[in-house]
KOLTI-178493 format. One line per 8 residues: number of its first residue (from 1); their letters; for each residue x negated, y, z of C-alpha. Coordinates in pm, 1 decimal. Example, Ala and Ser with C-alpha at 12.3 -4.5 7.8 and 13.67 -1.06 7.14 Angstrom:
1> as> -1230.0/-450.0/780.0  -1367.0/-106.0/714.0;
This chain:
1> msqptspf> -4794.8/2643.6/3589.7  -4503.5/2680.9/3347.9  -4446.3/2418.7/3076.2  -4534.3/2548.7/2722.7  -4218.2/2591.0/2514.6  -4197.1/2384.6/2194.5  -4183.9/2581.3/1867.0  -3925.0/2329.6/1742.7;
9> skqqllpq> -3561.9/2305.6/1842.4  -3421.4/1974.2/1964.6  -3223.2/1947.2/1637.4  -3540.7/1981.8/1427.4  -3714.6/1709.4/1630.1  -3450.6/1451.4/1540.4  -3564.9/1186.1/1288.5  -3470.8/1291.3/933.4;
17> eetlelek> -3239.5/991.4/878.6  -3037.6/1085.8/1183.6  -3003.4/1446.0/1064.8  -2863.2/1326.5/733.0  -2620.1/1106.3/921.0  -2498.0/1404.7/1120.9  -2437.3/1615.0/809.5  -2241.7/1347.0/622.0;
25> rkgelfig> -1986.8/1278.1/894.4  -1660.2/1122.2/786.9  -1374.4/1370.0/800.9  -1022.1/1304.8/922.7  -765.3/1439.8/677.2  -421.2/1566.6/778.1  -197.2/1554.7/470.4  152.8/1698.3/435.0;
33> lpkenqrt> 403.7/1556.2/184.2  695.9/1801.7/153.0  1024.2/1715.8/-17.0  1046.7/1836.8/-378.2  1310.7/2108.6/-406.4  1386.1/2083.2/-779.3  1693.4/1869.2/-838.0  1545.8/1682.7/-1134.1;
41> ekricltp> 1210.9/1613.0/-961.2  1241.2/1281.1/-779.4  876.1/1175.8/-775.3  647.5/1173.4/-471.1  265.3/1189.3/-468.4  198.4/898.4/-229.9  377.6/563.8/-202.1  404.5/389.5/137.6;
49> davnalta> 117.9/156.4/29.4  -102.3/461.7/-35.3  -6.3/611.7/302.9  -99.2/278.2/462.8  -442.9/286.4/294.1  -500.8/643.8/419.8  -382.2/585.9/777.5  -588.8/264.2/797.5;
57> nghrvlie> -891.6/486.1/725.9  -812.9/717.4/1015.8  -622.8/989.4/827.8  -283.2/1136.6/918.9  5.8/1178.9/675.4  313.5/1385.2/766.5  610.2/1330.7/534.5  920.4/1547.9/525.2;
65> sgagegan> 1228.7/1338.0/594.6  1387.1/1219.4/268.8  1085.5/1312.4/52.0  1061.3/961.0/-91.9  1434.7/895.8/-143.5  1433.7/998.4/-510.8  1178.5/723.7/-579.3  1367.9/475.6/-354.8;
73> ysdkdyid> 1126.3/493.4/-60.8  1293.8/535.5/279.0  1158.6/719.8/584.0  1129.0/378.3/751.4  900.4/256.3/468.5  664.3/544.8/548.0  682.1/496.3/925.8  601.7/123.9/881.0;
81> aggeisrd> 303.4/229.1/667.2  165.6/444.7/950.2  300.3/780.3/831.4  475.8/1039.4/1048.2  818.1/1180.8/957.2  938.2/1534.4/1029.8  1264.7/1712.0/951.0  1088.7/2045.9/997.5;
89> tkkvyscp> 987.0/2172.7/650.3  762.2/2446.2/797.2  575.3/2189.2/1006.8  497.5/1984.0/693.7  380.1/2297.5/510.6  150.3/2383.8/802.3  -70.1/2077.0/732.5  -428.3/2156.9/619.6;
97> iilkvepp> -374.8/1959.6/293.7  -45.9/1978.0/98.4  34.3/1725.7/-174.9  314.5/1802.6/-421.1  421.6/1696.2/-770.4  570.9/2033.5/-871.5  365.5/2346.4/-799.2  484.3/2521.8/-481.3;
105> tlaeieni> 743.9/2794.2/-533.3  679.5/3150.9/-414.6  905.2/3084.7/-111.7  711.0/2765.7/-29.8  376.8/2949.0/-50.7  509.3/3178.4/225.7  530.8/2869.9/452.9  173.8/2759.4/378.0;
113> npqtivis> -98.0/2856.5/626.8  -403.4/3057.0/513.9  -704.5/2848.9/399.5  -483.7/2546.0/315.9  -575.7/2302.1/36.3  -288.8/2253.0/-213.5  -300.4/1966.5/-465.0  -15.8/1965.3/-718.8;
121> alqiktqs> 59.5/2016.0/-1085.9  -3.9/2371.0/-1209.4  229.4/2381.2/-1514.4  66.9/2702.2/-1635.0  348.8/2776.1/-1884.6  603.4/2812.5/-1602.8  388.3/3027.9/-1373.8  378.6/3402.3/-1309.3;
129> kkyfella> 98.6/3636.3/-1208.6  264.1/3668.5/-864.4  201.2/3296.5/-797.4  -177.5/3341.1/-820.5  -170.1/3668.7/-628.3  11.0/3498.6/-337.1  -238.2/3210.1/-334.9  -523.3/3464.6/-333.9;
137> qkritaia> -370.0/3656.0/-40.9  -360.8/3337.8/166.9  -715.0/3236.5/55.1  -574.6/2900.0/-56.6  -785.0/2637.4/-233.3  -571.1/2483.3/-509.8  -630.0/2185.6/-738.2  -415.4/2105.9/-1046.1;
145> feyirddd> -399.6/1730.1/-1090.6  -341.9/1757.8/-1466.7  -688.4/1917.4/-1500.8  -880.4/1654.0/-1300.4  -1119.1/1455.0/-1521.8  -1244.9/1100.4/-1464.9  -1596.8/964.8/-1530.2  -1518.5/929.8/-1904.2;
153> gkypavrs> -1416.4/1295.6/-1929.5  -1048.7/1197.5/-1974.6  -753.3/1336.2/-1776.9  -615.6/1037.5/-1575.8  -294.0/1207.2/-1454.6  -202.2/1330.4/-1802.4  -281.8/990.1/-1952.5  -71.8/796.3/-1698.4;
161> lseiagis> 229.3/1022.5/-1744.0  182.8/1018.7/-2122.8  189.9/637.8/-2119.9  521.1/649.5/-1930.0  659.6/920.0/-2164.2  562.6/717.4/-2473.9  732.0/398.8/-2353.7  1033.6/596.6/-2225.1;
169> siliaael> 1086.9/765.2/-2562.0  1159.6/428.2/-2726.7  1377.9/305.4/-2437.0  1578.9/630.9/-2451.3  1616.7/602.5/-2830.6  1744.0/244.9/-2789.5  2006.5/369.5/-2540.3  2114.5/663.0/-2758.1;
177> maatnqgn> 2171.3/436.6/-3060.5  2419.9/220.9/-2869.7  2781.2/273.8/-2976.4  2876.0/316.3/-2607.4  2670.4/638.5/-2618.5  2834.3/749.5/-2946.8  2522.7/630.2/-3133.9  2498.1/467.1/-3475.6;
185> glmfgnis> 2526.0/117.8/-3324.4  2183.4/-6.1/-3434.2  1970.8/-220.6/-3202.8  1597.7/-270.7/-3170.3  1500.3/-635.8/-3162.0  1423.6/-763.8/-3513.4  1730.1/-988.5/-3535.6  1699.0/-1258.6/-3800.8;
193> gvppvevv> 1841.0/-1142.4/-4133.1  1889.5/-781.7/-4013.0  1652.3/-511.6/-4141.1  1437.2/-377.4/-3852.9  1485.0/-28.6/-3706.2  1260.0/229.4/-3877.1  1063.0/454.5/-3639.6  853.2/760.0/-3732.2;
201> iigagtvg> 599.1/872.8/-3471.4  441.5/1216.2/-3517.2  121.6/1233.3/-3313.1  -126.3/951.0/-3251.7  -237.5/1045.0/-2898.7  -150.4/853.9/-2581.0  225.7/924.1/-2607.9  226.0/817.2/-2974.8;
209> efaarsal> 23.1/504.2/-2903.1  251.4/382.9/-2623.1  564.8/468.1/-2822.3  419.6/265.2/-3111.7  331.9/-23.9/-2878.9  687.6/-34.8/-2738.9  855.1/1.0/-3079.5  643.3/-281.9/-3224.0;
217> glganikv> 718.8/-496.0/-2918.1  1089.5/-446.0/-2992.7  1043.8/-549.9/-3355.2  1065.7/-208.5/-3523.1  885.4/-91.0/-3835.6  669.6/209.7/-3749.3  501.7/492.0/-3939.0  248.2/707.5/-3754.0;
225> fdnsltkl> 154.6/1059.4/-3865.0  -134.8/1269.6/-3733.1  -383.6/1515.1/-3880.0  -673.2/1351.4/-3695.9  -816.6/1054.0/-3885.6  -1009.5/957.3/-3570.4  -683.5/925.3/-3376.0  -516.0/728.9/-3656.8;
233> rkiqtnln> -814.5/493.4/-3671.0  -810.0/457.4/-3291.2  -437.6/376.7/-3277.1  -484.4/96.1/-3531.9  -768.3/-45.0/-3319.1  -576.6/-14.4/-2990.1  -261.2/-171.8/-3134.3  -480.9/-443.5/-3283.5;
241> rtvytstv> -277.9/-454.6/-3603.5  -239.7/-270.7/-3930.6  39.8/-15.6/-3922.6  142.0/257.5/-4166.5  -59.8/571.4/-4089.4  -71.1/901.9/-4272.7  -192.8/1255.6/-4230.5  88.0/1510.5/-4190.0;
249> qpknllka> 175.4/1590.0/-4551.4  526.2/1738.9/-4589.4  614.2/1518.9/-4889.2  517.0/1191.6/-4714.9  668.8/1298.7/-4385.0  1000.8/1398.2/-4546.1  1018.4/1065.0/-4730.3  965.5/876.1/-4401.4;
257> lkrcdvai> 1214.2/1092.7/-4207.5  1486.8/1034.6/-4471.3  1461.1/659.4/-4410.6  1401.8/647.1/-4033.8  1649.2/570.3/-3756.3  1431.2/718.1/-3479.5  1176.7/1003.4/-3490.8  941.7/1064.8/-3197.7;
265> gavrgqdr> 763.1/1401.2/-3163.7  438.8/1357.2/-2969.0  212.3/1640.2/-3084.0  36.8/1873.3/-2842.9  -135.3/2202.4/-2921.7  -360.9/2432.0/-2721.5  -88.9/2677.6/-2619.2  212.6/2547.3/-2808.7;
273> spvlvsst> 299.0/2235.2/-3006.0  290.7/2304.0/-3380.9  631.2/2282.9/-3552.5  579.5/2005.8/-3807.6  942.3/1923.0/-3892.0  1155.8/2206.3/-4030.1  1534.5/2227.4/-3999.4  1557.1/2151.0/-4375.8;
281> mvehmkkg> 1375.4/1821.0/-4316.3  1615.5/1735.8/-4031.1  1911.8/1809.7/-4264.1  1786.4/1531.7/-4492.5  1775.7/1270.9/-4213.7  2038.7/997.5/-4179.6  2355.2/1078.2/-3987.8  2329.8/920.4/-3643.1;
289> aviidvsi> 1948.7/914.7/-3645.5  1779.2/1000.2/-3313.8  1504.3/1256.6/-3247.1  1310.2/1234.5/-2919.1  1089.6/1543.9/-2890.6  839.2/1454.9/-2617.7  648.2/1775.9/-2700.3  942.6/1991.6/-2587.9;
297> dmggcfet> 760.2/2098.6/-2269.6  512.1/2274.2/-2501.2  772.9/2416.6/-2738.6  856.6/2105.3/-2941.9  739.1/1992.2/-3285.6  1089.6/1977.2/-3442.1  1232.1/2316.0/-3535.0  1583.4/2206.6/-3437.2;
305> tevtshdk> 1516.1/2071.9/-3085.6  1604.2/2273.7/-2780.0  1536.2/2218.0/-2410.0  1804.8/2001.7/-2247.5  1842.2/1846.1/-1900.4  1884.3/1494.8/-1760.3  2250.5/1584.6/-1691.0  2318.7/1671.1/-2056.1;
313> ptvekygv> 2020.8/1531.2/-2244.1  2133.2/1550.1/-2607.3  2260.7/1797.2/-2864.7  2375.3/1711.4/-3217.4  2255.8/1910.8/-3518.0  2313.0/1814.6/-3883.0  2460.4/1484.7/-3754.8  2125.2/1396.2/-3589.7;
321> ihygvpni> 2107.6/1335.4/-3213.1  1833.8/1550.1/-3051.3  1687.7/1460.8/-2710.0  1487.1/1751.1/-2563.4  1441.3/1681.6/-2191.6  1102.8/1801.8/-2065.3  925.8/1590.7/-1801.9  1056.2/1254.9/-1928.8;
329> psryprts> 856.4/1055.1/-1663.3  1082.7/1196.6/-1386.9  1354.1/973.7/-1537.5  1161.3/679.2/-1391.1  1052.0/829.6/-1057.3  938.2/508.2/-888.5  702.2/401.6/-1168.1  577.6/761.0/-1203.1;
337> sisisnif> 522.0/789.6/-826.1  313.9/469.0/-819.8  116.4/596.9/-1118.2  43.8/938.3/-956.8  -28.6/774.9/-621.0  -289.0/546.6/-783.0  -474.9/858.1/-900.6  -454.1/1052.2/-572.9;
345> tpyllkig> -539.5/779.1/-322.5  -902.9/711.9/-426.2  -970.9/1088.2/-439.3  -827.3/1144.7/-90.1  -1022.7/851.1/55.1  -1339.0/986.2/-109.9  -1276.0/1338.8/28.0  -1246.1/1179.9/373.0;
353> edgglehs> -1566.3/977.4/323.7  -1752.5/1288.2/203.4  -1649.8/1479.2/514.7  -1411.1/1720.0/342.2  -1319.9/1875.9/9.7  -1625.0/2108.2/3.3  -1861.8/1809.6/-20.3  -1647.1/1631.6/-281.7;
361> lrfdkglr> -1628.4/1941.9/-501.9  -2004.6/1979.4/-483.1  -2072.1/1629.8/-614.0  -1764.4/1540.3/-822.0  -1761.3/1737.4/-1147.3  -1426.1/1584.8/-1255.3  -1249.7/1695.3/-935.5  -1414.0/2038.7/-966.4;
369> nglymyhg> -1258.4/2066.8/-1312.8  -912.4/2049.4/-1151.1  -988.9/2339.2/-914.9  -827.7/2670.6/-1010.4  -835.3/2854.7/-674.8  -1124.9/2841.3/-427.5  -1053.3/3018.1/-94.0  -829.3/3259.4/-285.0;
377> iltnksvg> -1077.1/3321.5/-568.8  -952.4/3226.9/-916.6  -1197.9/2984.1/-1081.1  -1014.1/2876.4/-1396.0  -1090.9/3057.4/-1723.2  -765.1/2950.7/-1896.7  -554.0/3089.7/-1611.1  -760.7/3410.5/-1603.0;
385> dwfglsyn> -723.0/3464.0/-1978.0  -352.4/3371.0/-1978.8  -251.7/3613.0/-1700.4  -520.2/3879.1/-1744.5  -676.3/3803.5/-1404.3  -1046.8/3815.6/-1318.3  -1203.6/3477.9/-1239.6  -1536.5/3344.7/-1111.1;
393> dinflif> -1736.6/3041.5/-1218.9  -1697.0/2779.9/-943.7  -2057.7/2663.5/-993.8  -2182.0/2999.1/-860.7  -1947.8/2987.3/-561.1  -1999.7/2634.5/-440.1  -2377.5/2588.0/-441.9;
């Protein structure tokens, strides 16, 4: 007599706990770190310590030979940390997950396999429609690290790089004022009996706060301008001292600019930084004064600043030295690399723990916010509006 067949499959008869265990299986990630091809970009997304943390958790990291040199990390440092080195660029780009600082170029996208996950900056202002069309053709899933939010709703990558940019702006100003750099010969430092350096900071966000912190630490007198009273109040609290603050009123701002030795532009807008300092105002500044326009990557908030490079960082207008290098953090690639790496590593470990990016995107709203391409489908409204492309809400695609 034949045995009656069970209406349940073997899988369904497993205890529920065991089924859950099967679904949430830890995934092994295979990450590629290609060498940045832009001459001024010396940062790398993962430090050897980060690679060590990933490989210790069973993941593989393939680094293109020389990728860490700009940040003073040798191939040997990565090999000792458990990473693998390859001189073959195409091999690195064939990894299932690609990590880059700069967004991949159109030529680099050609080397990327279909269905790859790309995590990099997006830098929407520098992109073209073709970039998104190529990603769509290859059904790539792409995450912009500047759009990733943390649990507090803040942008950790933007904040970290803004902190570096704020501190750098004061260090650069100090260098430019030295007579060896054809500056006015003034020094930060609050030397006894010598009037302190006067610094005007326009913008009380993260860049402004860290510029203020550094300037105060070097004994300068500072004046902070911003149209947000909340930000001005917050900067006073964070600096834990009373400093001169003012809303951006042309009369007050002009008065402060006439007296200052250094002016820092740290204002960001939605699409472009607002121009708050006209060329007439710059004309009234002291000869030899220094302007550091940190907002230059979004158009700049001084009418007279123009984009310069690390090779020739300054131009002189009306006797005032203008510094307009975008991407100031790349001047300090090692610190910036550690900072970026600190953001990426926990996310990558979590993606591995969750069994892959799909699971992480489902449960991590902040990471989902950084997603702008999902299997070749555009999911970011800003990108869609900017380039006139159709986009889909990720929440309808992923659940």
